[in-house]
DRENPA-3360 file (N, C-alpha, C; in nm, 2 decimals, always signed):
BEGIN
1 = MVTFFCTG = +0.08/-0.12/+0.00/+0.00/+0.00/+0.00/+0.09/+0.12/+0.00 ~ +0.06/+0.22/-0.09/+0.13/+0.34/-0.09/+0.03/+0.45/-0.05 ~ +0.07/+0.54/+0.04/-0.01/+0.65/+0.08/+0.04/+0.78/+0.02 ~ -0.05/+0.85/-0.05/-0.01/+0.98/-0.11/-0.07/+1.09/-0.02 ~ +0.02/+1.18/+0.01/-0.02/+1.30/+0.08/-0.01/+1.42/-0.02 ~ -0.11/+1.50/-0.03/-0.11/+1.61/-0.13/-0.11/+1.74/-0.05 ~ -0.02/+1.83/-0.09/-0.01/+1.95/-0.02/-0.04/+2.07/-0.11 ~ -0.08/+2.05/-0.24/-0.11/+2.16/-0.33/+0.01/+2.18/-0.42;
9 = GTFDKIYF = +0.05/+2.31/-0.43/+0.16/+2.34/-0.52/+0.12/+2.34/-0.67 ~ +0.22/+2.36/-0.75/+0.19/+2.36/-0.90/+0.12/+2.24/-0.95 ~ +0.15/+2.13/-0.89/+0.09/+2.00/-0.93/-0.07/+2.02/-0.94 ~ -0.13/+2.09/-0.85/-0.27/+2.10/-0.84/-0.32/+2.24/-0.88 ~ -0.24/+2.33/-0.94/-0.28/+2.46/-0.97/-0.39/+2.47/-1.08 ~ -0.47/+2.57/-1.07/-0.57/+2.59/-1.17/-0.55/+2.74/-1.21 ~ -0.53/+2.76/-1.34/-0.52/+2.90/-1.39/-0.64/+2.92/-1.48 ~ -0.70/+3.03/-1.46/-0.83/+3.06/-1.53/-0.80/+3.13/-1.66;
17 = DANSEFSI = -0.70/+3.22/-1.66/-0.65/+3.28/-1.79/-0.52/+3.34/-1.76 ~ -0.45/+3.39/-1.86/-0.31/+3.45/-1.84/-0.31/+3.57/-1.75 ~ -0.42/+3.64/-1.73/-0.42/+3.76/-1.65/-0.47/+3.74/-1.51 ~ -0.52/+3.62/-1.48/-0.58/+3.60/-1.35/-0.48/+3.53/-1.25 ~ -0.53/+3.53/-1.13/-0.45/+3.46/-1.02/-0.48/+3.31/-1.04 ~ -0.41/+3.23/-0.97/-0.43/+3.09/-0.97/-0.50/+3.04/-0.84 ~ -0.56/+2.92/-0.84/-0.60/+2.87/-0.72/-0.55/+2.72/-0.71 ~ -0.55/+2.66/-0.60/-0.51/+2.52/-0.58/-0.64/+2.44/-0.58;
25 = GEPQIIPL = -0.65/+2.35/-0.68/-0.77/+2.27/-0.69/-0.75/+2.13/-0.62 ~ -0.84/+2.04/-0.65/-0.84/+1.91/-0.60/-0.71/+1.84/-0.64 ~ -0.67/+1.74/-0.56/-0.55/+1.67/-0.60/-0.56/+1.60/-0.74 ~ -0.46/+1.62/-0.82/-0.46/+1.57/-0.96/-0.41/+1.43/-0.97 ~ -0.35/+1.38/-0.86/-0.30/+1.24/-0.87/-0.40/+1.14/-0.88 ~ -0.53/+1.16/-0.83/-0.63/+1.06/-0.85/-0.66/+1.03/-1.00 ~ -0.69/+1.14/-1.08/-0.72/+1.11/-1.22/-0.59/+1.06/-1.29 ~ -0.47/+1.11/-1.25/-0.35/+1.06/-1.32/-0.33/+0.91/-1.29;
33 = LKEANISI = -0.34/+0.87/-1.16/-0.33/+0.73/-1.13/-0.43/+0.64/-1.20 ~ -0.55/+0.69/-1.21/-0.66/+0.61/-1.28/-0.63/+0.60/-1.43 ~ -0.58/+0.71/-1.49/-0.55/+0.72/-1.63/-0.44/+0.62/-1.66 ~ -0.34/+0.61/-1.57/-0.23/+0.53/-1.59/-0.26/+0.38/-1.56 ~ -0.38/+0.35/-1.51/-0.42/+0.22/-1.48/-0.33/+0.15/-1.37 ~ -0.29/+0.23/-1.27/-0.21/+0.18/-1.17/-0.28/+0.07/-1.09 ~ -0.20/-0.04/-1.07/-0.26/-0.16/-1.01/-0.23/-0.18/-0.86 ~ -0.14/-0.09/-0.81/-0.10/-0.11/-0.67/-0.22/-0.05/-0.58;
41 = KYDVKSIL = -0.22/-0.10/-0.46/-0.32/-0.04/-0.36/-0.27/+0.09/-0.31 ~ -0.35/+0.19/-0.31/-0.31/+0.32/-0.26/-0.42/+0.40/-0.20 ~ -0.38/+0.50/-0.12/-0.47/+0.58/-0.05/-0.42/+0.73/-0.07 ~ -0.52/+0.82/-0.10/-0.48/+0.96/-0.12/-0.54/+1.05/-0.02 ~ -0.46/+1.13/+0.05/-0.51/+1.22/+0.15/-0.46/+1.36/+0.12 ~ -0.55/+1.45/+0.10/-0.52/+1.60/+0.08/-0.50/+1.66/+0.22 ~ -0.39/+1.71/+0.25/-0.36/+1.77/+0.38/-0.34/+1.92/+0.38 ~ -0.31/+1.97/+0.26/-0.30/+2.12/+0.24/-0.33/+2.15/+0.10;
49 = KKDSLDMN = -0.37/+2.27/+0.07/-0.39/+2.32/-0.07/-0.33/+2.46/-0.07 ~ -0.19/+2.45/-0.07/-0.12/+2.58/-0.07/-0.01/+2.58/-0.17 ~ +0.02/+2.70/-0.22/+0.14/+2.71/-0.30/+0.26/+2.70/-0.20 ~ +0.36/+2.63/-0.23/+0.47/+2.61/-0.13/+0.54/+2.74/-0.09 ~ +0.53/+2.84/-0.17/+0.59/+2.97/-0.13/+0.51/+3.03/-0.01 ~ +0.39/+2.98/+0.01/+0.31/+3.03/+0.12/+0.31/+2.94/+0.24 ~ +0.38/+2.83/+0.23/+0.39/+2.74/+0.35/+0.48/+2.79/+0.46 ~ +0.45/+2.76/+0.58/+0.52/+2.81/+0.70/+0.56/+2.69/+0.78;
57 = ENDRQLVS = +0.62/+2.71/+0.89/+0.67/+2.60/+0.98/+0.55/+2.52/+1.03 ~ +0.44/+2.58/+1.06/+0.32/+2.51/+1.10/+0.27/+2.41/+0.99 ~ +0.28/+2.45/+0.87/+0.24/+2.36/+0.76/+0.34/+2.25/+0.74 ~ +0.46/+2.28/+0.76/+0.56/+2.17/+0.75/+0.55/+2.07/+0.86 ~ +0.51/+2.12/+0.98/+0.48/+2.03/+1.09/+0.36/+1.95/+1.07 ~ +0.26/+2.00/+1.00/+0.14/+1.93/+0.97/+0.18/+1.81/+0.88 ~ +0.26/+1.84/+0.78/+0.31/+1.73/+0.69/+0.38/+1.62/+0.77 ~ +0.47/+1.67/+0.86/+0.55/+1.57/+0.94/+0.46/+1.49/+1.03;
65 = DNVIACSS = +0.36/+1.56/+1.09/+0.27/+1.49/+1.18/+0.19/+1.38/+1.10 ~ +0.15/+1.41/+0.98/+0.07/+1.31/+0.90/+0.16/+1.20/+0.86 ~ +0.28/+1.22/+0.82/+0.37/+1.11/+0.79/+0.40/+1.02/+0.91 ~ +0.43/+1.08/+1.02/+0.46/+1.01/+1.14/+0.34/+0.92/+1.18 ~ +0.22/+0.98/+1.17/+0.10/+0.90/+1.21/+0.06/+0.80/+1.11 ~ +0.11/+0.80/+0.99/+0.07/+0.71/+0.89/+0.12/+0.57/+0.91 ~ +0.04/+0.47/+0.89/+0.08/+0.33/+0.91/+0.15/+0.27/+0.79 ~ +0.14/+0.34/+0.68/+0.20/+0.29/+0.56/+0.35/+0.31/+0.56;
73 = EKIVITHG = +0.42/+0.21/+0.51/+0.57/+0.22/+0.51/+0.62/+0.29/+0.38 ~ +0.53/+0.31/+0.28/+0.56/+0.38/+0.15/+0.47/+0.50/+0.13 ~ +0.53/+0.61/+0.13/+0.46/+0.74/+0.12/+0.51/+0.83/+0.01 ~ +0.42/+0.88/-0.07/+0.46/+0.98/-0.17/+0.39/+1.11/-0.13 ~ +0.47/+1.22/-0.13/+0.41/+1.35/-0.10/+0.42/+1.44/-0.22 ~ +0.30/+1.49/-0.27/+0.31/+1.59/-0.38/+0.32/+1.72/-0.31 ~ +0.41/+1.80/-0.37/+0.45/+1.93/-0.30/+0.49/+2.03/-0.41 ~ +0.47/+2.16/-0.38/+0.52/+2.26/-0.46/+0.67/+2.26/-0.47;
81 = TDGMVATA = +0.73/+2.29/-0.58/+0.87/+2.27/-0.60/+0.95/+2.38/-0.53 ~ +0.89/+2.50/-0.51/+0.97/+2.61/-0.44/+1.00/+2.58/-0.30 ~ +0.91/+2.51/-0.23/+0.93/+2.48/-0.09/+0.96/+2.34/-0.05 ~ +0.97/+2.26/-0.16/+0.98/+2.11/-0.14/+1.10/+2.07/-0.05 ~ +1.22/+2.14/-0.08/+1.34/+2.10/-0.01/+1.33/+2.14/+0.14 ~ +1.27/+2.26/+0.16/+1.26/+2.30/+0.30/+1.17/+2.20/+0.38 ~ +1.06/+2.16/+0.32/+0.97/+2.06/+0.39/+1.04/+1.93/+0.41 ~ +1.11/+1.88/+0.31/+1.18/+1.75/+0.32/+1.29/+1.76/+0.43;
89 = QHLAKQDL = +1.36/+1.87/+0.43/+1.46/+1.89/+0.54/+1.40/+1.90/+0.68 ~ +1.28/+1.96/+0.69/+1.21/+1.96/+0.81/+1.17/+1.82/+0.86 ~ +1.12/+1.74/+0.76/+1.07/+1.61/+0.79/+1.19/+1.51/+0.82 ~ +1.31/+1.54/+0.76/+1.43/+1.46/+0.79/+1.47/+1.47/+0.93 ~ +1.43/+1.57/+1.00/+1.47/+1.58/+1.15/+1.38/+1.49/+1.24 ~ +1.28/+1.43/+1.18/+1.19/+1.34/+1.26/+1.24/+1.20/+1.25 ~ +1.20/+1.12/+1.35/+1.22/+0.97/+1.35/+1.12/+0.91/+1.26 ~ +1.16/+0.87/+1.14/+1.08/+0.81/+1.03/+1.07/+0.66/+1.04;
97 = GSKTIVFV = +1.15/+0.60/+1.12/+1.15/+0.45/+1.13/+1.19/+0.39/+1.00 ~ +1.11/+0.29/+0.96/+1.15/+0.22/+0.83/+1.07/+0.26/+0.71 ~ +1.02/+0.39/+0.71/+0.94/+0.44/+0.60/+1.02/+0.48/+0.48 ~ +0.97/+0.46/+0.37/+1.03/+0.52/+0.24/+0.94/+0.63/+0.20 ~ +1.00/+0.75/+0.20/+0.92/+0.87/+0.17/+0.97/+0.95/+0.05 ~ +0.90/+0.97/-0.05/+0.94/+1.04/-0.17/+0.86/+1.16/-0.20 ~ +0.92/+1.27/-0.21/+0.86/+1.40/-0.25/+0.86/+1.41/-0.40 ~ +0.75/+1.46/-0.45/+0.74/+1.48/-0.60/+0.66/+1.61/-0.62;
105 = GAMQPARM = +0.69/+1.68/-0.73/+0.62/+1.79/-0.78/+0.61/+1.81/-0.93 ~ +0.58/+1.92/-0.97/+0.57/+1.95/-1.12/+0.61/+2.09/-1.14 ~ +0.67/+2.12/-1.26/+0.70/+2.26/-1.29/+0.58/+2.32/-1.37 ~ +0.50/+2.24/-1.42/+0.38/+2.28/-1.49/+0.25/+2.21/-1.43 ~ +0.14/+2.28/-1.41/+0.03/+2.21/-1.35/-0.01/+2.08/-1.43 ~ -0.06/+1.99/-1.35/-0.10/+1.86/-1.41/-0.21/+1.88/-1.52 ~ -0.30/+1.98/-1.50/-0.41/+2.01/-1.59/-0.36/+2.06/-1.72 ~ -0.24/+2.10/-1.74/-0.19/+2.15/-1.86/-0.15/+2.04/-1.96;
113 = RYSDAAFN = -0.17/+2.07/-2.08/-0.14/+1.96/-2.18/+0.01/+1.92/-2.18 ~ +0.10/+2.02/-2.17/+0.24/+1.99/-2.16/+0.29/+2.01/-2.02 ~ +0.28/+1.90/-1.94/+0.32/+1.91/-1.80/+0.41/+1.79/-1.77 ~ +0.50/+1.81/-1.68/+0.59/+1.70/-1.63/+0.52/+1.62/-1.52 ~ +0.40/+1.66/-1.48/+0.34/+1.60/-1.36/+0.32/+1.45/-1.37 ~ +0.26/+1.40/-1.49/+0.23/+1.26/-1.50/+0.37/+1.17/-1.50 ~ +0.47/+1.23/-1.57/+0.59/+1.15/-1.57/+0.65/+1.15/-1.42 ~ +0.66/+1.27/-1.36/+0.72/+1.27/-1.23/+0.64/+1.19/-1.13;
121 = LGFAVSAV = +0.51/+1.18/-1.14/+0.43/+1.10/-1.05/+0.46/+0.95/-1.07 ~ +0.46/+0.91/-1.20/+0.50/+0.77/-1.23/+0.63/+0.73/-1.18 ~ +0.73/+0.82/-1.20/+0.86/+0.79/-1.15/+0.86/+0.78/-1.00 ~ +0.79/+0.87/-0.93/+0.79/+0.86/-0.78/+0.72/+0.74/-0.73 ~ +0.61/+0.69/-0.80/+0.55/+0.56/-0.77/+0.64/+0.45/-0.78 ~ +0.72/+0.45/-0.88/+0.82/+0.34/-0.89/+0.93/+0.35/-0.79 ~ +0.98/+0.48/-0.77/+1.08/+0.50/-0.67/+1.05/+0.46/-0.53 ~ +0.92/+0.49/-0.49/+0.88/+0.46/-0.35/+0.88/+0.31/-0.33;
129 = QLLPPGLF = +0.86/+0.23/-0.43/+0.85/+0.09/-0.42/+0.99/+0.02/-0.43 ~ +1.09/+0.09/-0.49/+1.22/+0.03/-0.51/+1.33/+0.08/-0.41 ~ +1.31/+0.20/-0.37/+1.42/+0.26/-0.28/+1.41/+0.20/-0.14 ~ +1.53/+0.20/-0.07/+1.53/+0.16/+0.07/+1.46/+0.26/+0.16 ~ +1.43/+0.23/+0.28/+1.38/+0.33/+0.37/+1.46/+0.45/+0.38 ~ +1.40/+0.57/+0.38/+1.47/+0.70/+0.38/+1.38/+0.80/+0.32 ~ +1.44/+0.92/+0.31/+1.37/+1.03/+0.25/+1.43/+1.08/+0.13 ~ +1.35/+1.10/+0.02/+1.40/+1.13/-0.11/+1.32/+1.24/-0.18;
137 = ISMNGCIF = +1.38/+1.31/-0.28/+1.31/+1.40/-0.37/+1.33/+1.34/-0.50 ~ +1.21/+1.32/-0.57/+1.21/+1.26/-0.71/+1.16/+1.37/-0.81 ~ +1.25/+1.42/-0.89/+1.21/+1.52/-0.99/+1.30/+1.49/-1.12 ~ +1.24/+1.52/-1.23/+1.31/+1.52/-1.36/+1.38/+1.38/-1.39 ~ +1.32/+1.27/-1.34/+1.38/+1.14/-1.36/+1.50/+1.11/-1.28 ~ +1.52/+1.18/-1.17/+1.63/+1.17/-1.08/+1.58/+1.16/-0.94 ~ +1.66/+1.09/-0.86/+1.64/+1.08/-0.71/+1.75/+1.17/-0.64 ~ +1.70/+1.25/-0.55/+1.79/+1.34/-0.48/+1.78/+1.32/-0.33;
145 = SPQNVAKN = +1.89/+1.35/-0.25/+1.88/+1.36/-0.11/+1.83/+1.51/-0.08 ~ +1.74/+1.53/+0.01/+1.70/+1.66/+0.05/+1.82/+1.75/+0.10 ~ +1.93/+1.68/+0.14/+2.04/+1.76/+0.20/+2.13/+1.82/+0.10 ~ +2.12/+1.78/-0.03/+2.21/+1.84/-0.13/+2.15/+1.86/-0.26 ~ +2.03/+1.92/-0.26/+1.96/+1.94/-0.39/+1.90/+2.09/-0.38 ~ +1.89/+2.14/-0.50/+1.82/+2.28/-0.52/+1.75/+2.28/-0.64 ~ +1.65/+2.37/-0.65/+1.57/+2.39/-0.77/+1.65/+2.50/-0.85 ~ +1.68/+2.47/-0.98/+1.75/+2.56/-1.07/+1.64/+2.63/-1.14;
153 = LTAGQFEV = +1.60/+2.75/-1.11/+1.49/+2.82/-1.18/+1.52/+2.85/-1.32 ~ +1.65/+2.87/-1.36/+1.68/+2.90/-1.50/+1.66/+2.78/-1.58 ~ +1.71/+2.66/-1.54/+1.69/+2.54/-1.61/+1.56/+2.47/-1.60 ~ +1.48/+2.51/-1.49/+1.35/+2.45/-1.47/+1.36/+2.31/-1.42 ~ +1.46/+2.28/-1.35/+1.48/+2.14/-1.30/+1.55/+2.14/-1.16 ~ +1.55/+2.03/-1.10/+1.63/+2.01/-0.97/+1.77/+1.96/-1.01 ~ +1.87/+1.99/-0.93/+2.00/+1.95/-0.95/+2.08/+1.93/-0.82 ~ +2.18/+1.85/-0.82/+2.26/+1.83/-0.70/+2.35/+1.96/-0.67;
161 = LK = +2.35/+2.00/-0.55/+2.43/+2.11/-0.51/+2.58/+2.08/-0.54 ~ +2.66/+2.18/-0.59/+2.80/+2.15/-0.61/+2.88/+2.21/-0.51;
% end
C-alpha cells in the first residue's frame, strides 16, 4: 500500500486565464493514477492546498505529523517545487522509522497539456517501491537527497548542489 499526501503546489494549480490569479484545486494524482491504470493499492489524502511559497513551519509540521502518524511504510508527498526542499529537510529531522518517503512535484500544472506531472508521479510511484527506507526527492527522472539538492529556476529542474 502506498499513501499519497497532497499539499497543493503547482501540481494542483488551476489557472483561469493568463491575466488571473491561480487557485489550488483538488489533487490531480487521483485522475493521473486512474488514467495510468495503476494496479497497486493506494490511499490519497489531501492535507494542504497551498502554494509552497506560502507554506510556513506550522504547515511543514502538519506534513510531518501526518507522515509520522501514517501506518503505511511507503509514502509519496506531492508538493510545490519552491518549498519542497525545506519541507523535506524539516521532515528529515523526525524519526521516520523504516518508512520510504518520496517528495514529488511538477514545474507545470497537471491540468496543462504539456506538463511533467504525469511523468514525475509515475517515476515517484516506482521510486517509493524500489528505494530503501529513507527520505528522497524525485524530480526530472532523478532521485535526490534533501540535503544536497536545489531547484534551478533557470533550467527549470532540480540538481545536486555543487
